Kinemage of the C-alpha trace (Angstrom):
@kinemage 1
@onewidth
@group {chain A} dominant
@subgroup {mainchain}
@vectorlist {calphas} color= white
{ca met a 1} P 214.901 84.414 64.621
{ca pro a 2} L 214.519 80.683 63.853
{ca gly a 3} L 211.821 79.819 61.339
{ca cys a 4} L 211.629 83.345 59.894
{ca asp a 5} L 213.319 84.708 56.836
{ca val a 6} L 214.819 88.138 56.582
{ca val a 7} L 212.833 90.818 54.759
{ca gly a 8} L 213.680 90.745 51.092
{ca thr a 9} L 214.587 87.070 51.040
{ca pro a 10} L 212.736 85.460 48.155
{ca pro a 11} L 210.072 82.936 49.073
{ca val a 12} L 210.720 79.243 48.724
{ca asp a 13} L 209.012 77.871 45.619
{ca ile a 14} L 208.022 74.222 45.997
{ca thr a 15} L 206.243 72.190 43.332
{ca asp a 16} L 204.142 69.503 44.980
{ca gly a 17} L 201.966 67.238 42.852
{ca gly a 18} L 201.370 69.932 40.240
{ca val a 19} L 200.433 72.572 42.832
{ca arg a 20} L 203.011 75.261 43.461
{ca arg a 21} L 203.332 76.436 47.028
{ca leu a 22} L 205.069 79.569 48.133
{ca ala a 23} L 206.337 79.330 51.659
{ca asn a 24} L 207.454 82.573 53.201
{ca ser a 25} L 207.744 82.643 56.947
{ca cys a 26} L 207.314 85.626 59.254
{ca gln a 27} L 209.431 88.682 58.725
{ca ser a 28} L 212.137 89.623 61.124
{ca gly a 29} L 212.859 93.252 61.750
{ca asn a 30} L 210.291 93.764 64.465
{ca asn a 31} L 209.694 92.244 67.857
{ca asn a 32} L 206.224 90.940 67.004
{ca pro a 33} L 206.588 88.344 64.263
{ca met a 34} L 203.469 87.621 62.266
{ca pro a 35} L 202.049 84.106 62.386
{ca thr a 36} L 203.233 81.908 59.558
{ca lys a 37} L 200.702 80.118 57.360
{ca asn a 38} L 201.304 77.811 54.425
{ca val a 39} L 199.110 78.537 51.429
{ca asn a 40} L 198.557 76.320 48.402
{ca leu a 41} L 198.351 78.304 45.172
{ca ser a 42} L 197.361 77.339 41.665
{ca pro a 43} L 200.160 77.662 39.101
{ca gln a 44} L 198.513 80.866 37.789
{ca gln a 45} L 198.368 82.385 41.279
{ca ala a 46} L 201.981 81.432 41.996
{ca asp a 47} L 203.059 82.981 38.688
{ca phe a 48} L 201.144 86.172 39.553
{ca val a 49} L 202.880 86.346 42.933
{ca gln a 50} L 206.301 85.886 41.335
{ca arg a 51} L 205.576 88.473 38.598
{ca ser a 52} L 204.422 90.987 41.229
{ca ile a 53} L 207.650 90.494 43.189
{ca arg a 54} L 209.872 90.665 40.089
{ca ala a 55} L 208.079 93.870 38.992
{ca gly a 56} L 209.014 95.430 42.320
{ca gln a 57} L 205.419 95.885 43.478
{ca tyr a 58} L 206.057 93.718 46.543
{ca arg a 59} L 209.144 92.476 48.347
{ca asn a 60} L 207.928 88.930 48.986
{ca ala a 61} L 204.998 86.538 48.732
{ca ser a 62} L 203.699 87.532 52.163
{ca glu a 63} L 203.217 91.129 51.037
{ca val a 64} L 201.314 89.982 47.940
{ca val a 65} L 199.019 87.761 50.004
{ca arg a 66} L 198.446 90.473 52.620
{ca ala a 67} L 197.527 92.981 49.885
{ca gly a 68} L 195.063 90.483 48.443
{ca leu a 69} L 193.559 89.847 51.870
{ca arg a 70} L 193.199 93.596 52.485
{ca met a 71} L 191.312 93.905 49.182
{ca leu a 72} L 189.115 90.923 50.075
{ca glu a 73} L 188.406 92.384 53.517
{ca his a 74} L 187.488 95.750 51.955
{ca gln a 75} L 185.229 94.077 49.375
{ca ser a 76} L 183.527 92.012 52.091
{ca his a 77} L 182.873 95.193 54.077
{ca gln a 78} L 181.444 96.925 50.994
{ca asp a 79} L 179.223 93.905 50.283
{ca lys a 80} L 177.923 93.975 53.859
{ca leu a 81} L 177.085 97.682 53.550
{ca lys a 82} L 175.201 97.023 50.298
{ca ile a 83} L 173.259 94.119 51.809
{ca asp a 84} L 172.365 96.215 54.857
{ca ala a 85} L 171.104 99.020 52.583
{ca leu a 86} L 169.072 96.573 50.500
{ca arg a 87} L 167.523 95.121 53.662
{ca arg a 88} L 166.534 98.602 54.845
{ca val a 89} L 164.951 99.422 51.485
{ca ala a 90} L 163.168 96.050 51.351
{ca asn a 91} L 161.852 96.450 54.909
{ca ser a 92} L 160.558 99.918 54.059
{ca ala a 93} L 158.893 98.590 50.909
{ca phe a 94} L 157.218 95.733 52.818
{ca glu a 95} L 155.980 98.181 55.456
{ca gln a 96} L 154.492 100.393 52.725
{ca phe a 97} L 152.897 97.355 51.118
{ca asp a 98} L 151.388 96.270 54.455
{ca lys a 99} L 149.893 99.784 54.848
{ca gly a 100} L 148.356 99.560 51.374
{ca glu a 101} L 150.743 102.165 49.981
{ca phe a 102} L 151.367 100.618 46.585
{ca val a 103} L 150.312 100.947 42.966
{ca thr a 104} L 148.962 98.090 40.875
{ca val a 105} L 150.448 98.101 37.377
{ca asp a 106} L 149.123 96.138 34.420
{ca pro a 107} L 151.948 93.999 32.987
{ca lys a 108} L 151.530 95.595 29.534
{ca asp a 109} L 152.199 99.015 31.114
{ca leu a 110} L 155.165 97.904 33.219
{ca lys a 111} L 157.933 99.315 30.988
{ca glu a 112} L 156.241 102.715 30.811
{ca phe a 113} L 155.705 102.685 34.586
{ca ile a 114} L 159.393 101.840 35.252
{ca asp a 115} L 160.547 104.538 32.829
{ca gly a 116} L 158.316 106.995 34.672
{ca leu a 117} L 159.913 106.073 37.990
{ca gly a 118} L 163.259 107.291 36.698
{ca ser a 119} L 161.863 110.641 35.565
{ca arg a 120} L 159.959 111.118 38.863
{ca ser a 121} L 163.165 110.325 40.757
{ca arg a 122} L 165.136 112.900 38.745
{ca lys a 123} L 162.435 115.550 39.365
{ca ser a 124} L 162.417 114.898 43.126
{ca lys a 125} L 166.229 115.246 43.273
{ca arg a 126} L 166.006 118.688 41.647
{ca ser a 127} L 163.478 119.919 44.181
């Protein structure tokens, strides 16, 4: 397949103005080649990619990048779930505040009040 290297072929390492680029085109071996993208890497990132390949963790630079993107996608999903949960809790708290369901705490008693929240939470979990 023109423009694609064979699986297992090492990526091309090009040094361009102090920035190392790893070019690894789509993999042959299936009928649906993946789109090819060129990515500029810092020297540290390029070294990490090469070390990962030499250690046998990945066959080529594309696999390393795809693994990193999977991790980034997973982390982004987890962050979205956390933000959604925080929004739900905040909305509930604002609704309670609007209904007058809150406690006024003197600043000098704040630490004691916060410590008490933890013990009340533990007691309610046991019930």
